[in-house]
N, C-alpha and C positions, 0 to 999 in steps of 0.2 A: 161802649165807648166808641165816641166817636172817631174815626180817622179822617185825616185832609189827603185830599185826592194830589200833594205837590208832592215835590222832590226837593231837597236841600242837601248838603254835604259837609255843613259848618255847623257843630250844634257847641254848645258851651262845653258841654259835657264830655265833647273828645270823640261821641259818637257820629259816623256817618250813618245818617239812616232817611228813611222817606220823611216822617214828621216823630215833633214831640212825643208823641203818643206812645208812638213802637220803641225810641230811646226810652222810656221808661219801663216799657215792657221788657226790652233788653236788659237793663239794671235788675230787673227785676229775678229773670230767668236766669242771669249769671251769679245772683246770689244762691238761688236755691238747688240749680243744675251745675254750677260750673264754678266753685268754690275754689280751684287751684289759679285758673284763670283771672278770677276777680280778685287774688291777693299779691300778683305781680304787676309789678308797673308797666306803664304803658309807654311808648314814645312814638313821636311821629314817623316815618320813614318814607323817605320815595326810591327806596333801593332792595330790588329782589335779593339780592345777596348783600347785607350792613355786615361791617365786620366789628366785632365786638373784641376791644382790648383788655387787657388782664395782666397784673404788674405784680411784684412779689418783695416784699423786703429780705436785704441780709440777715443773718444769720445775729445776734445781738452777741454784741464784745463788753468787757470790763475793763478794758488795757487804759492806763490812763496816758495822758499827755505830757510830755516831758518839754518842761520851760525853754521856751525858742527856735523849740522844733518846725520844722516847715509844715504848711497846712495847704500844700498842694496836689499832692500825690493823689488825691482820690483817683479811683478810678470810672469807669463810665457805671451809672448808678441803673440805664435803661438798658443793659446789656438783654436784660430775661424776659424784657417784655413778649407776649405772645398774644397771637389773636386769635378768634373763632369766628369765621364765614359761614355766617346761616346760609336758611334757604327760605323765600319764600312761598307759603300755601295759601290756595284760594279754597275756601270751603263753600261749597252751595248746597242748597235744600231747594226742592221745588213741589209746587201744590197748586191744586184745582179746587172751584166749588162750584157746583151749578146752581142755576138758576131755583130746579125742582130741592135742590137740600135745603136752600135759603128760605123756600116758603113752608116748609113745614116746621113746627117747633119740639122738641126732644129734651132730652138730656142733655144731649151733646152740644156743644157750642158751634152747631154748623152753621155759620154764620161768615159775611164775608171777614167781619174783626176777627171773629173765630181763628181765622185760615192764617191770617197775618200772624196772630198770635203763636199758633201751632208750627209755624213754619220756624218763627223765631227760636221758640225751645228746643226744636229739632237739630236746628244750626249750633246754637250753645250746645247742646249735648256732644254734638259733634265735634265740634273744638278741645274742650274739654275731653273727651275721649284721646285725641292726637297730641295734647300737648302732654299727658299723664301716659303715654304708650312706650314700649321698649321700639317703636322703629327710627331707624339711622334716616338722615336726610338722602332725598332724591335729587338729584339737579334737576331743573327743566329745561327740557329741549322743544322748544315754541312750536305748536302742530304736533309732537308726535309722543312726550313724555310732560305728566304733569308733575310740579314740582310737589314732594313733599318736607315739610319741616319736620325735626327733628323732638324726637319727645323726652321727657323728664329721666325715663327706665334710661336709653339711651346715654343721657348726659349721667348717672351714676353708675355707668359700667367703667370700675377700674382701667379695660384693655380698650378702651375708647380710643382710639387715634386720631379722631378731629382736634385732640387738642395735644400740646404739648406734654410731655410726662409730667414736669412741673406741675402742669394745671387740672389734671385726673384726679376724677375722685378717688381717693385713696382705702386702699384694701379694708384698714380698721376703719371705716366708715360705713361697710356696710355689712351687715348682721344677716348670715345664711343659716341661723340654726334652728333650735325647734321650738316654737311659741313657749313652751315651759320654760326656757332657759331667757326669753325675754327679762330681766329682772333690773331693778336698781342699776347694779355694779354693769350688767350690757350697756343700758342706757348711758350711762354716765361715759362710760368707755367711747362706742360712738362720737358722744358730744363731744368728750377731751379731742377725738379723732382731729372734729372740723375744725373746734377753738383751737387747735394747733398751727391747722393751715393759715386760718386766718389774725388770730392774734389778738384779736380786738374782743369785747363784749357782743356777742352777736342776738340779734334781733330774730329768734330761729322759729319757725314753724316746723309741725309737724302735720304733715295730711296723712291722715290717718284713713284705711279701709276697717270694715266693720271688726273683723275678726282680730286685728291688730290691736284697735281698741280696747275689746274687752279685755286680750290676753294681758296689756298693761295694766288694766286695772285689777285684774285678779292675779298677777303676779308679786303686783306691788302694795297689794291689800295689808295696811297694819293692825287694823280691829274691825274685823266684820261685822258692820249692823245688820238689821233685821231683812228680813227676806227682800222688802221692798227698798232697802236703800244699802248699800256697800260704801264707805268709808276708804276713800285712797288717800296717799300720796306717795310721792318719789321718796324726800326726803328725810321722812320720819317727822316731822314738825309739823303738829296741828293734822288736820282732813278735811278734805274736798270731797262733795257727791261722787256718784257714777259717771254722771256725765260732766265729764273735764273739760275743761274749756284754756286753762292756763295750766301748765306744771311746773313745780319747782325743781328745778336741777342745780346739782353740783357748778356749771357755770350761769346761773342765774333764771329766769323765767322761759318756760317754751311753750306757745300759743300750742293747742291742738285742734284743727279742723277736720271735719267728717269729709270724707270724701263721698263722691254719688257711684254708691255699688255697681252704676251700669255702665260705669266708665273704668277702664286700666283691666288687667288682666291677671286679678288675683285668684292666687291657688290657696295658699293658707291666710299666710295675713302679711299684707302689704304697705308700707310707709313710705313718705319719703322727708328728711330733714332737710330746711334750706332754708335761706336767709333772703328773704325778696328781693332786697338791692341787688345780689349777685344773676339775678333774672329778669327777662325783659320781654317783653312782647315788642316787635316792631313791626308796626300798623300800618300799613299802607292807606287802607280802609277801613273804615270799623262796620258793625252789623247794616248794612243794607237790604232791603223789604222793597223791590219792584213789583210797585200796584198798576202801571200803567202798560201793562203787556196786550197782547192784541183778545179780543173778545174770541172765542170758539167755540162757536155751536152751541151756546148755551150755557158754556161753562167761562167763568173769570181766572185766569189763569195768575200766579204769582209766583215769585222768585226771591230766595235769600242768599247772599254772599259776604263773605268775609277774608279781605285780605291781609294776610300778616306773616311774619318769620318768628319764629321761639330760637332766642340767644341765651348766654346763658359767659358771665363773666367769672369764671374759674369754675369748675366743675369739681375740685378740690376742696369748695366750699360748703361742697352738698354731703349727703349721706342718704343712706336707702336700709328700711327693713324689709328683708323680702326672707322669712321665714318659711321651710321646707318642710315641715311637720306639726 
């Protein structure tokens, strides 16, 4: 694949990369290596600490209105607005290739183009690993401490004080029991808790690690098929194959996507339930591969970089399955 040796920072895709060929590589790696990152909206940012605001509705009432009653006694509708202050992180990946490596044919793509692709893939995997991790955010101190963004595992911690109490993930939205107990009822209870916070139809996604996916299929099977196929369904109406992409739940459809098993810290069965509209990546710059670095003693040196912060507009709209046995 040919690569131009020019640099630009504005592409229609929203990615900031060296050239279109790298942009296409990044998109491919994101789909395969970084499924969570690929599902979250990306917004342009020029702030390393963007504020994400969140709001809620009052409890519904059934009170009638008296004829002629005054309509001017409403209170402040925005008294409970909360905000989350995100922290940007820069991810980098470096590598080089020697002229000797390029000169030999082998099964490994040890070429200039292959080096660019490999750095891009390493960078993509590192970003995904961070975004789905349990790490808390760390404020950057110029020249002293690198800024670290907050991971999805930390967002879904009900004790997370980065959010006001009303906007933390609810205890009922987190499952920590045994994999054998991940049943229809348990899944419906989780989704009901999330639904109760949003109060609207959710476009939910379940990012599932392999053990969780298998546990859901095994525990909710209605009619076991042959050894090569297991019929699966959450609500008991119809069947769908083992390779589940969409689940019927008591609260509508939920997409199930595979995680990258090399990311995260799964012990038994891990998964996150989320509506992508409540999450965001505040991108200062997208994936860049710097290819114009100095030629160092027969080596071509390259560097990749991505700079963004992970934001959440209400952790109470998120859920987690983290089975302990």
